[in-house]
Each structure stands twice: as C-alpha cells, then as structure tokens.
C-alpha positions in Angstrom: -14.9 -51.2 -5.2 -18.0 -53.3 -4.4 -16.9 -53.5 -0.8 -16.7 -49.7 -0.5 -20.1 -49.3 -2.1 -21.6 -51.7 0.3 -19.7 -50.0 3.2 -18.2 -53.2 4.4 -14.7 -53.9 5.7 -13.3 -50.4 5.5 -9.9 -51.7 6.7 -9.5 -53.3 3.2 -9.9 -50.0 1.3 -6.3 -49.0 1.6 -5.6 -49.8 -2.0 -8.1 -47.0 -2.9 -6.2 -44.2 -1.3 -4.0 -42.0 -3.5 -0.7 -40.5 -2.4 0.9 -37.4 -3.9 3.5 -39.4 -5.7 1.1 -42.0 -7.1 -1.2 -39.2 -8.3 1.5 -37.4 -10.2 2.7 -40.7 -11.6 -0.8 -41.2 -13.0 -0.8 -37.6 -14.4 2.6 -38.2 -16.1 1.4 -41.5 -17.6 -1.8 -40.0 -18.9 -0.4 -36.7 -20.2 3.1 -37.9 -21.1 4.6 -34.9 -19.3 6.8 -34.7 -16.2 6.2 -31.9 -13.7 9.4 -31.7 -11.6 9.5 -27.9 -11.4 5.9 -27.7 -10.3 6.3 -30.4 -7.7 9.5 -28.8 -6.3 8.0 -25.3 -6.1 4.5 -25.8 -4.9 4.3 -29.3 -3.3 7.6 -30.1 -1.7 8.4 -26.5 -0.7 6.1 -24.1 1.2 5.4 -20.4 0.9 3.9 -18.0 -1.6 5.3 -15.4 -3.9 5.1 -11.6 -3.3 5.5 -9.3 -6.2 6.1 -5.5 -6.0 5.3 -4.2 -9.5 5.8 -0.7 -10.9 5.9 0.6 -14.5 6.4 3.7 -16.6 5.2 4.4 -20.1 8.0 5.3 -22.6 6.3 7.6 -25.1 9.2 7.6 -27.6 9.4 3.8 -27.8 5.6 3.4 -27.2 6.4 0.7 -24.7 5.7 -0.1 -21.0 8.8 -0.5 -18.9 7.7 -3.0 -16.3 9.7 -3.7 -13.1 9.0 -6.7 -10.9 10.7 -7.2 -7.5 10.6 -10.0 -5.0 12.1 -9.9 -1.5 11.5 -13.4 0.0 14.0 -13.0 2.7 12.2 -10.1 4.4 9.1 -12.2 5.3 8.5 -15.7 6.6 6.3 -17.8 4.4 7.6 -16.3 1.2 9.4 -18.0 -1.7 11.3 -16.7 -4.7 9.2 -17.5 -7.8 10.8 -18.4 -11.1 8.5 -18.9 -14.1 6.0 -17.2 -16.3 3.9 -14.3 -15.1 0.8 -13.1 -17.0 0.3 -9.3 -17.3 -2.9 -7.9 -18.8 -2.8 -4.3 -20.1 -6.0 -2.5 -20.8 -5.3 0.0 -23.6 -7.4 2.4 -25.6 -7.6 -0.1 -28.4 -8.5 -3.1 -26.3 -7.1 -5.5 -23.7 -3.8 -7.2 -24.4 -2.2 -10.1 -22.6 1.6 -10.4 -22.1 3.6 -13.3 -20.6 6.9 -12.3 -19.0 9.5 -14.7 -17.6 10.6 -14.1 -14.0 14.1 -15.4 -13.6 15.3 -13.5 -10.5 14.2 -11.4 -7.6 14.5 -8.2 -9.6 13.6 -8.3 -13.3 12.7 -5.7 -15.9 10.5 -6.2 -19.0 9.4 -4.1 -22.0 5.8 -4.5 -23.1 4.8 -3.3 -26.5 1.8 -1.0 -26.6 -0.7 -1.5 -29.4 -2.3 2.0 -29.0 -1.2 5.5 -28.9 -2.2 8.4 -26.7 -5.2 10.2 -27.9 -6.6 13.5 -26.9 -10.3 13.1 -27.4 -12.3 13.2 -24.2 -14.6 10.2 -25.0 -14.3 7.1 -27.2 -15.6 3.6 -27.3 -13.1 1.2 -25.9 -13.3 -2.7 -26.1 -12.8 -4.5 -22.8 -11.5 -8.0 -22.1 -15.1 -9.3 -22.0 -15.7 -8.2 -25.6 -18.1 -5.3 -24.8 -17.4 -1.8 -25.9 -17.9 1.1 -23.6 -17.7 4.9 -24.0 -15.2 6.0 -21.4 -14.5 9.6 -20.4 -10.7 10.0 -20.9 -10.5 13.6 -19.5 -8.7 12.4 -16.3 -6.0 10.3 -17.9 -2.6 11.2 -19.2 -3.1 12.2 -22.9 0.3 10.8 -23.9 -0.3 7.3 -22.4 -2.7 4.8 -23.9 -2.7 2.6 -20.7 -6.0 2.6 -18.7 -4.9 0.0 -16.1 -2.7 -3.0 -15.6 -3.4 -6.3 -13.9 -1.0 -9.0 -12.8 -2.0 -12.6 -12.9 -5.7 -11.8 -13.2 -6.7 -15.5 -13.4 -5.0 -16.4 -10.1 -2.8 -19.0 -11.6 -0.2 -18.5 -8.9 -0.1 -18.6 -5.1 0.9 -15.0 -4.8 0.3 -11.5 -3.4 0.7 -8.5 -5.7 1.4 -4.8 -4.8 1.2 -2.7 -7.9 1.9 1.0 -8.2 -0.1 2.9 -10.8 -1.7 6.4 -10.8 -5.0 6.9 -8.9 -7.0 7.6 -12.1 -6.1 4.1 -13.3 -7.6 2.6 -10.2 -10.7 4.7 -10.7 -11.0 3.4 -14.3 -10.5 -0.1 -13.1 -13.3 0.3 -10.5 -15.8 1.7 -13.0 -15.1 -0.3 -16.1 -13.3 -3.6 -15.2 -15.8 -6.4 -14.9 -13.8 -8.7 -12.6 -15.0 -8.5 -9.0 -11.5 -9.0 -7.5 -10.1 -6.2 -9.5 -12.9 -3.9 -8.4 -12.4 -4.7 -4.7 -8.7 -4.1 -5.1 -9.4 -0.7 -6.6 -11.8 0.1 -3.8 -9.1 -0.7 -1.2 -6.6 1.7 -3.0 -9.2 4.5 -3.2 -9.7 4.2 0.5 -6.1 5.3 1.1 -6.4 8.4 -1.1 -9.6 10.3 -0.1 -10.6 13.1 -2.3 -13.9 14.7 -3.6 -13.4 12.9 -6.9 -13.0 9.5 -5.1 -16.2 10.3 -3.2 -18.1 10.9 -6.4 -16.7 7.7 -7.9 -17.8 5.7 -4.9 -21.3 7.2 -5.0 -21.6 6.3 -8.6 -20.5 2.7 -7.9 -23.2 2.3 -5.2 -25.8 3.6 -7.6 -24.8 1.4 -10.5 -27.4 -1.3 -11.1 -25.8 -3.1 -14.1 -23.7 -5.4 -11.9 -24.6 -9.1 -11.8 -25.4 -10.7 -8.4 -21.9 -11.4 -7.2 -20.8 -7.8 -7.9 -23.3 -6.6 -5.3 -20.5 -7.2 -2.9 -18.6 -4.4 -4.7 -21.6 -2.0 -4.2 -21.8 -2.9 -0.5 -18.0 -2.6 0.0 -18.2 0.8 -1.7 -20.7 1.9 0.9 -18.3 1.1 3.7 -15.3 2.7 2.0 -17.4 5.8 1.2 -18.0 6.2 4.9 -14.2 5.9 5.5 -13.4 8.4 2.8 -15.9 10.9 4.0 -14.6 10.7 7.6 -11.1 11.6 6.3 -12.3 14.6 4.2 -13.0 18.0 5.7 -16.7 18.8 6.3 -17.4 20.8 3.1 -20.8 19.2 2.2 -24.1 20.6 3.3 -27.3 18.6 3.9 -27.7 14.9 4.8 -24.9 12.3 4.1 -24.8 10.9 0.6 -25.4 7.4 2.0 -28.7 8.5 3.6 -29.8 10.1 0.4 -29.0 6.9 -1.5 -31.0 4.8 1.0 -34.0 7.0 0.7 -33.7 6.9 -3.1 -33.6 3.0 -3.1 -35.9 2.1 -0.2 -37.9 5.2 0.8 -41.5 5.8 0.1 -42.2 8.3 -2.7 -44.4 10.5 -0.6 -42.3 10.4 2.5 -38.7 9.3 1.7 -37.7 9.2 5.4 -40.2 6.3 5.9 -39.0 3.0 4.3 -41.2 1.1 1.9 -42.7 -2.2 3.1 -40.3 -5.1 2.8 -40.5 -7.1 -0.4 -37.8 -9.8 -0.5 -38.0 -11.6 -3.9 -35.4 -14.1 -5.0 -34.4 -12.3 -8.2 -31.0 -10.8 -9.2 -32.2 -7.2 -8.9 -34.0 -7.8 -5.6 -31.1 -9.7 -4.1 -28.8 -6.7 -4.8 -31.2 -4.4 -3.1 -31.6 -6.8 -0.2 -27.9 -6.8 0.5 -27.7 -3.0 0.0 -30.4 -2.7 2.7 -28.0 -4.4 5.1 -24.9 -2.5 4.1 -25.9 1.1 3.8 -27.3 1.5 7.4 -24.2 -0.1 8.8 -21.9 2.1 6.7 -24.0 5.2 7.8 -23.4 4.2 11.4 -19.6 4.5 10.9 -19.8 8.2 9.8 -18.1 10.4 12.4 -17.9 14.2 12.9 -14.7 16.1 13.2 -14.9 15.5 17.0 -15.1 11.8 16.4 -18.8 11.6 17.4 -21.6 9.9 15.6 -23.9 12.1 13.6 -27.2 12.9 15.3 -29.1 12.8 12.1 -27.8 9.2 11.4 -28.9 8.2 14.9 -32.4 9.4 14.4 -32.5 7.9 10.9 -31.6 4.5 12.2 -34.1 4.7 15.0 -36.7 5.5 12.4 -35.8 2.6 10.2 -36.3 0.2 13.2 -39.6 1.8 14.2 -41.1 2.0 10.7 -39.9 -1.4 9.5 -43.0 -3.1 7.9 -42.8 -6.8 7.0 -46.6 -7.5 7.0 -46.9 -8.0 3.2 -43.6 -9.8 2.8 -43.6 -13.6 2.4 -40.0 -13.9 3.9 -38.7 -13.2 7.4 -36.9 -10.0 8.0 -35.0 -11.2 11.1 -31.6 -10.7 9.6 -32.5 -7.3 8.4 -33.7 -6.2 11.8 -30.6 -7.6 13.3 -28.4 -5.6 10.9 -30.3 -2.4 11.9 -29.6 -3.1 15.6 -26.0 -3.8 14.8 -25.8 -0.5 12.9 -27.4 1.4 15.8 -24.7 -0.1 18.1 -22.0 0.9 15.7 -22.9 4.6 16.3 -21.5 4.3 19.9 -18.2 5.9 20.6 -16.3 5.6 23.9 -17.6 8.0 26.6 -15.4 10.7 27.9 -16.3 10.0 31.5 -15.2 6.5 32.3 -16.2 6.5 36.0 -19.5 4.6 35.5 -19.7 2.8 38.9 -22.5 4.9 40.1 -24.3 5.4 36.8 -27.9 4.2 36.6 -30.2 4.0 33.6 -32.1 7.0 34.9 -29.0 9.2 34.7 -28.3 8.4 31.1 -28.6 11.0 28.4 -31.7 11.0 26.2 -29.9 9.5 23.3 -28.4 6.7 25.4 -31.7 6.0 27.0 -33.3 5.6 23.6 -30.5 3.2 22.5 -30.7 1.1 25.6 -34.5 0.9 25.4 -34.3 -0.3 21.7 -31.7 -3.0 22.6 -33.7 -4.1 25.6 -36.9 -4.2 23.7 -35.4 -6.3 20.9 -33.9 -8.7 23.4 -37.1 -9.1 25.3 -39.2 -9.6 22.2 -36.8 -12.1 20.9 -37.2 -14.0 24.1 -41.0 -14.0 23.8 -41.0 -14.7 20.1 -37.7 -16.1 19.0 -36.3 -15.1 15.7 -34.5 -17.4 13.2 -31.4 -18.7 15.0 -32.1 -16.1 17.8 -30.2 -13.7 15.5 -32.0 -10.6 16.9 -31.4 -11.6 20.5 -27.8 -12.3 19.9 -27.3 -8.9 18.1 -29.2 -7.1 20.9 -27.0 -8.8 23.5 -23.9 -7.8 21.6 -25.2 -4.2 21.4 -25.7 -4.1 25.2 -22.2 -5.4 25.8 -20.9 -2.7 23.4 -22.6 -0.1 25.5 -20.8 -1.5 28.5 -17.5 -1.6 26.8 -17.8 2.0 25.6 -18.4 3.2 29.2 -22.0 4.3 28.8 -23.5 1.8 31.3 -21.8 -0.2 34.1 -20.2 -3.6 33.3 -22.6 -6.2 34.5 -22.0 -9.9 33.9 -25.4 -10.9 35.3 -27.2 -10.0 32.1 -25.0 -12.4 30.1 -25.1 -15.2 32.7 -28.9 -15.3 32.4 -28.4 -16.2 28.7 -25.5 -18.6 29.3 -27.4 -21.1 31.4 -28.4 -24.6 30.2 -31.8 -25.0 28.4 -31.1 -21.8 26.4 -30.6 -22.0 22.6 -27.0 -23.0 22.0 -26.1 -20.1 19.7 -27.4 -17.7 22.3 -25.4 -19.3 25.0 -22.2 -19.2 22.9 -22.8 -15.5 22.2 -23.3 -14.7 25.9 -20.2 -16.8 26.8 -18.2 -14.9 24.2 -18.9 -11.6 26.0 -18.2 -13.0 29.4 -14.8 -14.4 28.2 -14.1 -11.0 26.6 -14.8 -9.4 30.0 -12.3 -11.7 31.7 -9.8 -11.0 29.0 -9.9 -7.2 29.3 -10.9 -6.4 32.8 -8.1 -5.6 35.3 -9.8 -6.1 38.6 -8.9 -9.6 40.1 -11.9 -9.6 42.4 -14.3 -9.1 39.4 -12.4 -11.6 37.2 -12.2 -14.2 40.0 -16.0 -14.7 40.2 -16.5 -14.8 36.4 -13.6 -17.1 35.5 -14.5 -19.6 38.2 -18.0 -19.9 36.9 -16.6 -20.3 33.3 -14.3 -23.1 34.3 -17.0 -24.8 36.3 -19.3 -24.6 33.3 -16.6 -25.9 31.1 -16.2 -28.9 33.4 -19.8 -29.7 34.2 -21.9 -28.6 31.2 -23.8 -31.3 29.3 -23.4 -29.7 25.9 -20.0 -30.7 24.3 -20.0 -27.7 22.0 -20.3 -25.4 25.0 -17.4 -27.1 26.9 -15.1 -27.0 23.9 -16.0 -23.4 23.1 -15.3 -22.1 26.6 -12.0 -24.0 26.8 -10.8 -23.0 23.4 -11.7 -19.3 23.9 -10.1 -19.2 27.3 -6.9 -20.6 25.8 -7.0 -17.8 23.2 -8.1 -15.0 25.5 -6.8 -15.8 29.0 -7.4 -13.4 31.9 -4.7 -10.7 31.5 -4.9 -9.7 35.1 -3.4 -13.1 36.1 -0.5 -12.7 33.7 0.1 -9.0 34.5 -0.9 -9.0 38.2 1.2 -7.8 41.1 2.6 -10.4 43.4 1.7 -8.4 46.5 -2.0 -8.2 45.6 -3.9 -10.7 47.8 -6.9 -10.8 45.4 -4.5 -11.7 42.5 -2.9 -14.5 44.6 -6.3 -16.0 45.4 -7.4 -15.8 41.7 -4.1 -17.2 40.4 -4.1 -20.1 42.9 -7.7 -21.1 42.3 -7.3 -21.1 38.5 -4.0 -23.1 38.7 -5.5 -25.7 41.1 -8.6 -26.2 38.9 -6.7 -26.4 35.7 -4.1 -28.8 37.0 -6.8 -31.1 38.4 -8.5 -31.3 35.0 -5.3 -31.8 33.1 -4.4 -34.8 35.3 -7.9 -36.2 35.6 -8.1 -39.4 33.5 -11.8 -38.7 32.8 -11.0 -35.5 31.0 -11.7 -35.6 27.3 -8.5 -35.4 25.2 -9.7 -32.5 23.3 -10.5 -30.5 26.4 -7.2 -31.5 28.0 -5.3 -30.0 25.0 -7.2 -26.7 25.5 -6.5 -26.8 29.3 -2.8 -27.3 28.6 -2.8 -24.3 26.2 -4.6 -22.2 28.8 -2.1 -23.2 31.4 0.9 -22.5 29.2 -0.4 -19.1 28.3 -0.8 -18.0 31.9 2.0 -19.9 33.8 4.4 -21.1 31.1 6.4 -24.4 31.5 7.2 -24.0 35.1 5.4 -24.5 38.4 3.5 -21.2 39.2 5.1 -19.1 41.9 1.9 -19.0 43.8 2.0 -22.8 44.3 5.7 -23.0 45.4 6.8 -23.0 49.1 7.9 -19.7 50.4 11.5 -20.8 51.0 11.8 -22.1 47.4 10.5 -18.8 46.1 13.2 -16.9 48.0 16.0 -19.2 46.6 14.9 -19.0 43.0 15.4 -16.1 40.7 12.3 -15.0 38.7 12.3 -16.4 35.2 11.4 -13.9 32.5 8.9 -15.1 29.9 8.1 -13.7 26.6 4.3 -13.5 26.6 2.7 -12.5 23.3 -0.6 -10.7 24.1 -3.1 -10.2 21.4 -3.7 -6.6 20.4 -6.8 -5.4 22.3 -9.1 -3.2 20.4 -11.4 -0.7 22.0 -14.8 -2.1 22.8 -16.1 -4.8 20.5 -14.9 -3.3 17.2 -13.7 -6.7 16.1 -17.4 -7.9 16.3 -19.2 -4.8 15.1 -16.9 -4.0 12.2 -17.4 -7.4 10.5 -20.0 -8.0 7.9 -22.4 -10.6 9.1 -25.1 -11.7 6.6 -27.0 -14.8 7.4 -24.3 -16.2 9.6 -21.6 -15.6 7.1 -18.6 -13.5 8.1 -16.9 -11.8 5.2 -13.4 -10.8 6.2 -12.5 -7.6 4.4 -8.8 -7.7 5.4 -6.1 -9.9 4.0 -3.5 -10.5 6.7 0.1 -10.4 5.5 2.9 -12.7 6.5 4.9 -11.6 9.5 7.4 -9.0 8.4 10.8 -8.1 9.9 10.8 -4.5 8.7 8.0 -2.1 7.6 8.1 -1.2 4.0 6.0 1.6 2.5 4.5 0.0 -0.6 2.6 3.2 -1.6 4.7 6.2 -2.3 4.4 9.5 -4.1 4.7 7.8 -7.5 1.1 6.5 -7.0 -0.2 10.0 -7.2 1.6 11.0 -10.3 
C-alpha cells in the first residue's frame, strides 16, 4: 500500500487487483450469503431480459390479472429471466407495490386491488412520493381503480419492458408520476397516438413549472413530441403554432411578444429550466411541417427574428450555445428541394427565403472566424447548416468550403467538423471523379497530418463510412477503375509500412475489408487471372443512409452533450407489433 501511494514499483502491485471470484468470495465472507444464482445469470451468462406485459381488471374479483411474456429465442442478446419482478400499481387510494415470481417465459399473476372504482370526477389521490394531488378522473374507466402500472420502477434488473395499457393511463402517468423515466416513457407512447387531447396534454406539460431541474428534460422532450403530434394531425387550428405562443409567453417582451427579452442566464433551478427551454422550443418549432411537407413560413420568419433580435449585452454569461441552437433550428427548417439539378445554380438564382438562410449561415461563419465563440460552436453549427443546404439540393455540392476549415492551424474541433462533412460527401456521392479527388486528399491528410486526433478520426470514420461508389461501382467505368486502384495502392502501402501506428493500421485494415473483402481486389489482378476466376459474391452490409444530415440535425446538442432519444433494440429475426388495438381500449 505504501508503495502504491508513493507511486513506486507498479509491477509489485498485482496483489492489489481484485478478480470477480475473489470479490464475490469477500462478499460471501462478509455477508455470510452465497450468490450462485446471481453469478450464473448476470456475470457468467450474457444478455438481458425483455418483458411483454399486459393486464386486465376483473371487476367481480377486484383483482388485476397480469400476464408476463418472454421470448428470448426471437432476439440475440436476450436471456430468459427467472426470479422476482416488482410491479407498482397506482390506484385511487394510493400506490401499492407487488412482487411476482417469474418462473417461465409465460406467466400469469393475480394482483389484489386495494381500491374500488369511483364515479366522482375529482378526488385527492396519494402518490408514491407521499404527496396528495387532486386528479381529474373524468377520462378513466369508472369501474377500474387503476391509474397506471409500472414494471421494475427502480431498475433492479437488466431488462426492457413493453407494457400495454390504455392511453388515458399513459396520460395520467405523464401528468402526475414524479419519476422522470416514467414520464419520458409516457411521452414516447403518446407520440404514437396523436389526438387533440394528447396535444393539450403536451402543451400543459411544457407549461408546467413545478418540475425540479432534471425534469426539465421532460418539458424539452414534450416540445419535440408536440411537433411530431401536430405534424400527424389534420390542420384544424387557426393562428400561430402553440410552440410559438409558448415561446412568446416565456421569453417575449410584454409590449412586443415577437421580440425576445434580453438574455439573463442565472444559475438557479427556475432559470436553468427556462434556459434549456430556450434551446428546445425553437428546434421543435423548426420541425413543424405543413400538409405538403414544407416548413411553415411563419416559423421561418420567427426564427430569423430570434437571431436578429438576440440581445446579450446585459447578460454576464456567454450566449454562444444559444445562438448555435438557433442556427441549428433554422437549418432544420430545410426540406429537400424538388428540383435536384443544381449544377448550374448560383447564389443569385436562389429564392428569397434561401438567400436569407444562406446569408445568415455565412454571416455566422464569418463572424465566428473573426471573433471565435466558445469551442467554435457557432462556426461548427453554421458549417453544418451550409452542408445541410447542399445535401437538400438548394446549393451545389462544394467541398472547397469545408477544405478551407480542415487545414492545419485551424481549431481542432472545427477541423473535425469539416472532415465529418467531407467524409459524408465521399460516403454518399456516386460520381467516381468527384469522390476520387476528395478521398485522395483525405487519405493523404490521414497519413501526413501532425495532429494524432485528426489522423485517428479520419481513419476511423472512413472505416465506418467508406466510399459507396467504390463498392457499388461498375467494372467498365474507367473513373471507377482509377479510383479503386489508387485507394487500394495507398491503403496497402500503409498497412504494410512498419512505421504506421498500430491503431491506424487497424483502421486501415477495417477500411480495406469493407471495400475489398478478404481477397485481392479485381482491379489489381492480371487480366488473364481475372478471366479464369469466377467473381466471388460478398455480403456487404451498408449502413442505412438518411436524407441529408438528419442524423446530425435531429440530435439534441446542448453544451457538447448529445442526448440520444432513441433506445436501439437487439437485432430481431421477426417483426412483432407490440402495440395493438388493446392499447386504445
């Protein structure tokens, strides 16, 4: 111990390491309990549990008939769970916890209800937190005392749960449950069932100010989901969008609500909530679409006004991230152009709206170059917005803009952003002559750049997003042959060079395997050998290509933190419809 504190002779510290077996032996000796089942299920075996839960209320017996299913064989990475499972039922008379024993892949359980259905419209109901709330019961089933059900609310298991319950119970969970995860789960369900009532619930959620700091994520998430719900509903509302009204209510001047109040960022709970809502509402507004899948013109003008009237003169904190979020929101209003022949388009021939957008993005990029923002966040966002305009066919695809910000002596984060867009061009574009020039520069930069992070980033991204035109190119195309040959020669030279860093060599090998597989590329073989050999079919898995940069623009980026709103499932062998008509009963 003294040697470790003095940081001497680390080779002699092996006795201080703890293995899994020695750790659980220590646990057993201290607690006097063996944990063979736990070790076998969660340590020695892999996978997680997946529960499909549905229930029905039996009025005569005053019991909940719960059904739990598991199908571990249909998905990889799943296991069949055996053991206790906690079920929390929120009833009219309070919250009650039940523990059921899961013994098989299909089990049924009866849970005794402690309340009976009541017909009064409002009553005070105790929650699991101990507080009592007056809840409007007009929407619920008068014969059922169940407000909502949660499975394993304390996350004691490695599991995923799909539970079927009526929509009104999800609405009650969103409004009155105090657990953030439960509220987010309810939001995801309401997004699948758009209705005027769901729209009203979401607006009420955004307006609610009683949430503590972490629950501001629920309000921000509700803003995004409100935009999705409104897009799915028929256009039956007159006047400006509800999100625009909410933004003016929270942040507009009293005398002129269309002009935002001067920024005042104060590190208190209430102000932090408003700060994050300032970011979320404009970006949610930008995702509103008309029936013809076009951005709303009033939203476009509103976002332009927010950028122009932004006032940070009396604020003690920087507003760089807020301005970047406004630029990101403005870029999110872009939809793919109908005319995709943009080879002869010039900035002068753009429409008035596109000219205004391009001028805002260019101004932000130039001002960030003259007066850099924190982490160059505004310049990076403006560069991303310009690339989004190119990808949505509003301006011609031009890599020169991004090469100017990918050169050495530029801030590293700015370089990585520009390289991201260049690699995305190479990945998506089908012209071998265009890709040839860009990919050669990228490989040369990966070999010769003095910044290790840049070299690793280019190599790793090229291995994940290789040029598809090489993989899918036609053998009779001379431009394709030249591109494929040059890339193969450069990659093979770096793979075999003893001076190549091991980490880079691994990325080069991945890049090679993605394009050419395990064999010698046909382009490098002698002509007589090509005639003798039969072409070998390869199963190439190509990542799903989204339109434009939706994968970048649709992510929430606050202060460099990406909050992924989707939970990817394990690969499945068959598609199952987890939501059926019973959900709408």
